[in-house]
C-alpha positions as CSV (number, residue, x, y, z in Angstrom):
1,M,148.0,84.9,-173.3
2,A,147.9,86.2,-177.4
3,N,147.0,82.5,-179.2
4,T,148.5,83.8,-182.7
5,A,152.3,84.6,-184.2
6,Q,151.0,87.8,-184.4
7,A,148.9,88.8,-181.5
8,R,152.3,87.0,-179.2
9,K,155.0,89.2,-181.3
10,R,152.7,92.1,-180.1
11,A,152.3,90.7,-177.0
12,R,156.6,90.9,-176.6
13,Q,156.8,94.4,-178.1
14,A,154.4,96.2,-176.0
15,E,156.6,95.1,-173.0
16,K,160.0,95.8,-174.6
17,R,157.8,99.4,-175.3
18,R,156.7,99.4,-171.9
19,Q,160.4,99.1,-170.2
20,H,162.3,102.1,-171.9
21,N,159.3,104.5,-171.4
22,A,159.5,103.1,-168.0
23,S,163.2,103.8,-168.1
24,L,162.3,107.4,-170.1
25,K,160.3,108.4,-166.9
26,S,162.1,107.3,-164.2
27,E,165.0,109.1,-165.9
28,M,162.8,112.5,-166.0
29,R,161.2,112.0,-162.6
30,T,165.0,111.8,-160.8
31,S,166.5,115.3,-163.3
32,I,163.1,116.8,-161.2
33,K,164.0,115.6,-158.4
34,K,167.8,117.1,-158.2
35,V,166.1,120.4,-159.1
36,R,163.7,120.6,-156.1
37,K,166.4,119.3,-154.3
38,L,168.4,123.0,-154.9
39,I,165.2,124.9,-155.2
40,A,164.8,123.3,-150.8
41,S,169.2,124.1,-150.3
42,G,168.7,127.4,-151.9
43,D,171.1,127.1,-154.2
44,K,170.5,129.2,-156.9
45,A,173.6,128.7,-159.1
46,G,172.6,124.9,-159.0
47,A,169.5,124.6,-159.5
48,Q,169.6,126.5,-162.5
49,A,172.1,124.6,-164.3
50,A,170.7,121.4,-162.8
51,L,167.4,123.0,-164.4
52,S,169.0,123.1,-168.2
53,A,169.6,120.0,-167.7
54,S,166.1,118.9,-166.6
55,F,164.5,120.8,-169.6
56,S,166.9,118.7,-171.5
57,T,165.3,115.7,-170.5
58,M,161.5,116.9,-170.4
59,D,161.5,117.8,-173.4
60,S,163.4,114.5,-175.6
61,V,160.6,112.1,-173.2
62,A,157.8,114.1,-174.3
63,G,159.1,114.7,-178.1
64,K,158.9,110.3,-178.5
65,G,155.3,110.6,-177.0
66,V,155.1,109.1,-173.3
67,I,154.5,111.7,-171.8
68,H,152.0,115.2,-173.4
69,R,153.3,118.4,-174.4
70,N,151.5,120.1,-171.9
71,T,152.8,118.1,-168.8
72,T,155.8,119.2,-169.5
73,A,155.0,122.3,-170.2
74,R,153.7,123.3,-167.0
75,T,156.0,121.4,-164.6
76,K,159.1,123.5,-167.4
77,S,157.0,126.6,-166.3
78,R,156.5,125.6,-162.2
79,L,160.3,124.7,-161.7
80,T,161.4,127.8,-163.5
81,A,159.6,130.1,-161.7
82,A,160.9,128.3,-158.3
83,V,163.9,128.6,-158.8
84,K,163.8,132.5,-160.6
85,A,161.8,132.9,-156.5
86,L,165.4,131.9,-155.6
87,A,166.9,136.2,-155.1
């Protein structure tokens, strides 16, 4: 347990930041799930629209340093390939 005032404040800030980052990650995962669900159903137009929205979310989360930018790039690449395969 934090003993000094500074340590208590840092613990409060860390918890607040952890919760904020968790909500951003959750939002990103949800947007990716939406795209995957549309891909599975075969709806190319819907998947394309959802893909665009999820790109925005992923870039935002990566820009804030919540996840690594290479993770974002890899996920975007795989989702794009899956949507293109819906010919």
